Structure formats: structure tokens, C-alpha cells
C-alpha angles and dihedrals in degrees: 000000000000130000123214124204115219123209118234120212130188122211108237092211105046103014094236115153123219133187118220118202134157114290095245092063110097125206115258093002128118093206129059122246088251093056092046091049091049091049093050091048093048091050101040109023100032097036098236122162120248090248093052092047091049092050090052099043110027118081090203111106100184116062133164124265092249091056098053096098101028140044114208091190091062091054090046090054090051090050091048090057088060092049090048091240090119125040093353094187094074117108119262109263128220115271093243094064119120121227090259090054090050089051090048092053093048093046091048090053090052092048088054090057094055127090117266123262098049128116116251092258093048091045093051090050092049092043090054089058092046099046119113117229121203 
């Protein structure tokens, strides 16, 4: 796990304080946009299981017995793409989509942001860093 130090700046006119961090850090999220994009791509575009995606992305080694085959966070990220809480620039999906299809649409949008010549996983990772939040 890596820590990132943000720089705080104070406006000299109004006294407002702002925190400046790298663009791929998302508010109130433990994972970066790049890691989330890679996880969604591994699950939806590359057909990985939730357990395999978790083993590749999560730095946590010890997990509970109930979480061995599933990763609730991955499903939450897919649901957050629908609610526009995560990667809000993706197109609105049809109501009949499953969570994996929502993840596929979000990962595809991130892949489209990446430079050409990358694998889908690499492009989703790069696209997560390049996305523009609101």
C-alpha cells in the first residue's frame, strides 16, 4: 500500500484552503482511478473471476472466509458507474444491464481514453489516470 501526500494551499484573498493531489486519486476511495479501471477491465473485458481480480488488485492479504470467492467492492464500483459516482463521463446504459455489463461499458470508455498500442488491461489502467472527473 502506498501513501500520497497532498499539498495544501491557502488563497491569499479569501482564505479558502484547497488540497492538491494527483488526478487519479478519487475522493473517499481507497483505490486510485487507475486501479479501479484495471479491476473493472479484468472482470468485465477479460473475463476474470472476482477472486482473481481481488488477488491482482487488492493489497490486503488477509480476507474473511465469506470473501474468498467474491469481492463486494468490485460490484460496488460497477454500481457506482451507473449512478455516475465513478467515471461519470460514461454513457448511460440500458436498464437491463447486469453489473458486469456496466463494468464492461465503464472499462471500454477508459480504454478509449488511453493511447493506442496498449493491451486492454494496460489501456484501462492508463484511461483511469486520464479520465476527467466533474
